[in-house]
C-alpha positions in Angstrom: 177.4 -61.3 0.2 175.5 -58.3 0.2 175.0 -57.0 3.8 173.9 -53.7 6.1 170.3 -53.5 4.6 166.9 -53.8 5.8 163.9 -55.2 3.8 160.2 -54.9 3.9 158.3 -58.5 2.8 157.7 -61.7 4.2 160.6 -63.2 6.3 160.4 -66.7 4.7 160.8 -65.4 1.2 162.7 -62.7 1.3 165.2 -65.0 3.6 165.5 -67.9 0.9 167.9 -65.2 -1.2 170.9 -65.9 1.8 173.0 -68.2 1.7 173.3 -71.3 3.1 175.9 -71.2 6.4 176.6 -67.0 5.0 174.7 -65.4 9.0 177.1 -65.3 11.5 174.3 -64.6 14.1 170.1 -64.6 14.6 168.5 -62.4 17.2 165.4 -62.1 16.8 161.8 -61.3 18.7 159.3 -62.8 16.4 155.8 -61.9 16.7 153.7 -64.8 18.6 150.7 -65.5 20.7 150.2 -63.9 24.3 147.6 -63.8 27.0 144.2 -62.6 26.5 143.6 -59.9 28.1 140.0 -59.7 29.0 140.5 -58.3 33.2 143.7 -56.6 32.7 143.2 -52.7 31.8 146.6 -52.2 30.6 149.8 -53.3 29.0 153.0 -51.7 30.3 151.2 -49.0 31.2 149.2 -48.7 28.0 146.1 -49.0 27.1 145.1 -52.2 26.0 143.8 -52.2 22.9 141.4 -54.4 21.0 143.7 -57.2 19.0 145.2 -57.6 22.6 142.0 -58.9 24.4 142.1 -61.7 21.5 146.0 -63.0 22.8 147.5 -61.0 19.9 149.6 -58.1 19.8 150.0 -57.4 16.3 148.2 -57.2 12.8 150.5 -60.2 11.2 150.8 -62.1 14.4 149.7 -66.0 12.3 153.2 -67.1 11.4 154.3 -70.4 13.4 157.8 -70.7 14.4 157.7 -74.4 12.4 158.0 -72.2 9.6 161.3 -70.6 10.0 163.0 -72.6 11.9 164.7 -74.5 9.2 165.2 -71.7 7.4 167.3 -70.3 10.6 169.6 -73.0 10.9 170.0 -73.7 6.8 171.4 -69.6 7.0 173.3 -70.0 10.2 177.1 -71.0 9.9 178.3 -73.7 12.3 179.7 -73.3 15.7 177.2 -70.3 15.7 174.5 -69.2 17.9 170.8 -68.1 17.6 168.4 -66.0 20.2 165.2 -66.2 20.4 163.0 -64.2 22.4 159.7 -65.6 23.1 157.2 -66.0 26.6 156.0 -68.9 28.1 152.6 -70.1 25.9 154.9 -70.4 23.3 158.0 -71.7 25.2 157.6 -75.2 24.2 156.8 -75.1 20.9 159.8 -73.3 20.1 161.8 -75.2 22.0 160.1 -78.6 20.6 160.9 -77.1 16.6 164.3 -75.2 17.3 165.5 -79.0 18.7 163.6 -80.9 15.8 165.5 -78.9 13.3 168.9 -79.3 14.3 169.5 -76.3 16.7 171.1 -77.7 20.5 169.0 -75.9 23.2 171.8 -73.8 25.6 169.4 -72.5 28.3 166.8 -70.1 28.5 168.0 -66.4 29.3 165.7 -64.3 31.3 165.4 -60.4 30.6 163.9 -58.8 33.6 162.5 -55.4 32.2 162.0 -54.0 35.5 158.3 -53.0 35.0 155.4 -55.3 35.2 152.2 -55.9 32.9 148.7 -56.7 34.4 147.6 -60.2 34.8 144.9 -62.7 36.3 147.7 -64.2 37.6 150.6 -63.2 38.8 152.0 -60.1 37.4 154.5 -60.5 34.4 157.9 -59.0 34.8 160.2 -60.7 32.7 160.7 -62.2 29.1 162.0 -65.8 28.2 166.1 -65.6 25.6 165.9 -68.4 23.9 169.6 -69.3 23.5 170.4 -72.0 21.0 173.7 -73.3 18.9 174.1 -74.8 15.5 177.0 -77.5 15.1 179.9 -77.4 18.0 180.1 -75.5 21.2 181.1 -72.5 21.3 181.4 -70.1 24.4 180.7 -66.0 24.8 182.9 -63.6 24.6 181.9 -63.1 28.0 181.4 -65.6 30.2 181.0 -63.3 33.4 177.8 -62.3 31.8 174.6 -63.3 33.9 171.8 -65.8 32.3 169.4 -63.0 34.0 170.1 -59.3 32.1 168.1 -56.1 33.9 167.7 -53.8 30.9 165.0 -51.3 31.8 162.2 -51.8 29.2 162.1 -48.0 28.5 160.6 -47.8 24.8 161.0 -45.0 21.9 158.3 -42.0 21.9 157.1 -40.6 18.6 156.5 -36.7 18.7 153.1 -37.5 20.4 154.5 -39.3 23.1 153.0 -42.5 21.6 155.3 -46.0 21.6 157.0 -46.2 18.2 156.3 -49.8 18.8 154.7 -51.4 21.6 157.4 -54.6 22.3 160.2 -52.5 21.0 163.4 -54.0 22.7 165.6 -52.2 24.3 168.9 -51.1 22.3 171.5 -52.2 25.3 169.6 -55.5 25.7 170.6 -56.6 21.9 173.9 -55.3 22.2 174.6 -57.9 25.4 173.6 -60.3 23.4 175.7 -59.8 20.2 179.0 -58.6 21.7 178.5 -61.9 23.0 178.2 -64.3 20.2 179.8 -62.8 17.5 182.5 -60.6 16.7 183.3 -57.2 14.8 182.8 -57.7 11.3 180.0 -60.3 11.7 176.8 -60.3 9.8 174.2 -60.2 12.2 170.2 -60.8 11.0 166.8 -60.2 12.2 164.2 -61.4 10.7 161.3 -60.3 12.5 163.2 -56.6 12.8 160.3 -54.7 14.0 161.7 -50.2 14.6 164.9 -51.8 13.4 166.7 -52.1 16.8 168.4 -55.1 16.4 170.3 -53.4 13.7 171.2 -50.2 15.5 172.7 -52.3 18.2 175.0 -53.9 15.3 175.8 -50.5 14.2 177.4 -49.9 17.9 179.1 -53.1 18.3 180.8 -52.8 14.6 179.0 -55.1 12.8 177.3 -56.0 10.1 173.0 -56.4 9.8 170.4 -58.2 7.7 166.7 -57.2 8.6 163.0 -58.1 7.3 160.1 -56.5 7.9 156.5 -57.3 6.9 154.5 -54.8 8.5 155.3 -51.2 6.0 154.9 -48.6 8.9 157.8 -50.5 11.7 159.9 -51.2 8.2 159.5 -46.8 8.2 160.1 -46.2 11.0 163.3 -48.4 10.8 164.3 -47.4 8.0 164.3 -43.5 9.6 165.9 -44.8 12.8 168.9 -46.5 10.9 169.2 -42.9 9.0 169.9 -41.0 11.6 172.1 -43.8 13.4 174.6 -44.3 10.5 174.4 -40.4 10.2 175.7 -40.2 13.5 178.3 -42.9 12.9 179.6 -41.0 10.3 180.2 -37.5 11.8 182.3 -39.8 14.6 
């Protein structure tokens, strides 16, 4: 099977090209509903955008977890893991839909971002990482890892000092998940690749990757980023 590539397009269509039971691990941060921020001045230090006021982060934000959960289950091998990032608004739906297609819910990890986002109730400082398995139980590689992952939420900036992606996840965070739930040479899938973080983490940990991204701007950013990482690796 082909691997070490990313494609621009709808992951629901592109995943159809992946054979059954051929992926060793899925790590992904899908677009999902967020709290409407009509009273919030900033998001993590950033000025709130008009789209955030409507409970959305991205233009392409309408996909529901019931659409991709069955494909995730189909492409994963038996006795493998799945990590899906989400928030409190989507927690119940995601747990329900993924369990309905056959996944076993292991536990909820917490990503402590170290920074706070304004909210009219309590300021938000963490995100949920839902941890599932397909098939029989499989231990993580480092059982000493805490279920609270404290990794600073630092965003990559472009030449103008702007975030290349407003919800970019740290490479270090993805590396922790990949190292714990796969082995060198395994194939890691991220159907919502964004700026390419999961693929970068796969390269850094000697895994293979497949990634899909619908937004052309983010896809171009991911391509450039991966080219730079792969060139640096080849030099070493």
